[in-house]
N, C-alpha and C positions, 0 to 999 in steps of 0.2 A: 840675059838681056843683050841685044846686039850693040856693037860700038855706036851705030847710028842712033839707036834709042837712048843710049847713055849720053851721047853728045847733045841730043835734043833735051834730055832731062836737065842737063847742066846749063842749057841756054834757053830755057823756056821764058815765059812772060814774067815769072816771078823775080827774075834778076839773078845775079851771081849768088850762089849759096854761101852762107857764112856759118861754119861749124860753131864758132864762138857764140854767135847770136842765138843759134838753136839751143846750145847748151845752157846759156844764161836763162832762156825762157823755160826750158825743161827743169832747171834747178829749182825754180820756185814751186814746182809741182812734183817733187820727189822723182824727177827723171821722166815724167810723162808730158806729152804735148799733143795738141790737135793738128790736123792737116792745115787749118787756117793759120795757126801760129807758125807752123813750119813754112808756109807760103810767105809770111812776113820776113822770115829769115832767108828767103830765096830758094826754098826747096819745093820743086814741083811734085805732084803725086807720083810721077814716073820715077823721079829720083828717090823718093821715099821707098817705093817698091824695090828699087835697085838695092838700096842699103839694107832693107829688110831681108832680101834674098841673100845678101852677103853676110848677114848675121850681126850687122851693126845696130840694127833697130829691131824691135819686136812690135808687131801689130797686135794690140790687145783688145781692140773693139773697133767698131765702124768709125773711122776718122780719128782714131786715137792710137798713138805709138809710145813706146818707151825706149830710152837710150839703154842699151844693154850694159854699158860700162858704168851706169849709175846703180848704186846698191838698191836692191829690191825693198820696197816700202812694206812694213807690216800692215799698213792701212791702204793697200793698193786698191781695194774695192771702193773705198771712200774717195780716193783721189780720182779714179775713173768716173765715179758718179758725179763728182764736182765738175769735171770737165764736160760730161755729157749734158748737164743741165744749164750751163752758162753762168755768166757773171752776176745775174740778178737772183740766183738761187743759192742755197746753202744747205749742207748736210745738217740735219736737225734731229730733234726728239731722241729716241733711244740710241741711234747711231752717233749722235753728238755726245751723249753720255759716255759711250765707249771711247770716243776719240779724246775726251777730256779725262779719261780714266776715273770716272765717277761712279761706275757701276760694273758689276760682273756679268750682266745680262748679255746674251748673244742674239741680237735681232736676226730674224729670218730673212729680212729684206733691208736694203739701205734706205733710210728715211731721209727725204729731202724736202725742204720747203721751197716752193716755187711761186711766182706771181700768178694771180688768178687768170691771166691771159695766156699762160704757158700751155704747151701741148700736154695732154694727159697720157699720151702713149709713150711710156718709158718702161719697157719690159725689165723686170728685176728690181725696180725701184718702187718704194712706197711714197707717193707724192702727197704732200700737204700743201694746200693753197692758202696763201695769206700774205700780208704785207710785211716786208722786212725793212726796217729803218737802216740807214747806213751804219749807225752805231751798234747794230745788233748782229753784224757779220764781222768775223775776224778770220785770221789764218792760223792753222796749226798743223804741223807736219805735212805741209804741202796741200792741205785741204781747206777749202772755203767752208766755214762752219759757223753756226750760231754761237753767240757769246754764252758764257756760263749762265748768266742771269736769264737770258731768253730761253736757253735750253731747259733749265729747271722750270720756268714758267710754262713751257710747251708740254713737258711730260706731266706736270701737275694737272694741266687743263685736259690732257688727253685721257686721263684716268689710269695712269700707271699706278701700281700699288703704293700705298702709303710707305711701306718699308723701303722700297727702292728710292722714292723721292726723298725721304728723310735721310737716307744714306748719302745721297748725292749732295744734299745741303750740308751735311756734316763734313763730308770730304772736301767740298769746295771751300768752306770756311776754314777748315783745319789746315789746308795747304795754301791758303792765301790767294786763291783764284778769284775770290769775290769778297765782298764785305756784307755785314748785316744790313747796313744802310742801303746799299745798292739793291739787295734782294727785297727789302721793304718797299723801295720805290716801285719795283715791278709788281709786288703784291698789291700796292695801292692802285696801280693801273689795271691789273688783271682781277684782283679781288678773289672772292670765292675760295676755292680749295687751296690755292697757293698761300693765301694769307693764313688760313687755319693751320696748314702744315708748317709754315715758318714759325708760327707761334708755338707749336708743339716742339719744334727743333730747338727753340730757345729756352725751354723749361729746364 
């Protein structure tokens, strides 16, 4: 990049770049951030391209970068999926089970629950449309993910095998990630299969 281009990148409309602000933003997502988040920290697209060429950043997807000095996340695919789908979506179903370490399954796609109005064109992602209440989304390892209770309810409803769902219930209760009363509350709302599986798990 020419000196003129670098000068323009540092003095674009986004304002003066703040490395500290960018790091603080990326820190909440295991070192990853979007171009929109970078712009809020004063980084233009040209400046991001300059730092990527210099080896300070890694471009991992369209509009998504990673700070190279930040340790690589074991759940990088889930972090990127979370950033790709926005604040109203959350990693869910089998992928959420993996993130909560409640199952040994290895999903072939990243499962994400998105609003019904969201775009369905997300290559590499398995999208589930549905409403997520504010209390059903949380953060884990830099990933926006459904809560343990919502995750178990989702996989029970989606038809995942009894063995895997029962294992998830046992693990979640044994590690104190949820309580029987909280799961029962979800079973009352969801009914059907989750309620019967929860009864089996309590025998």
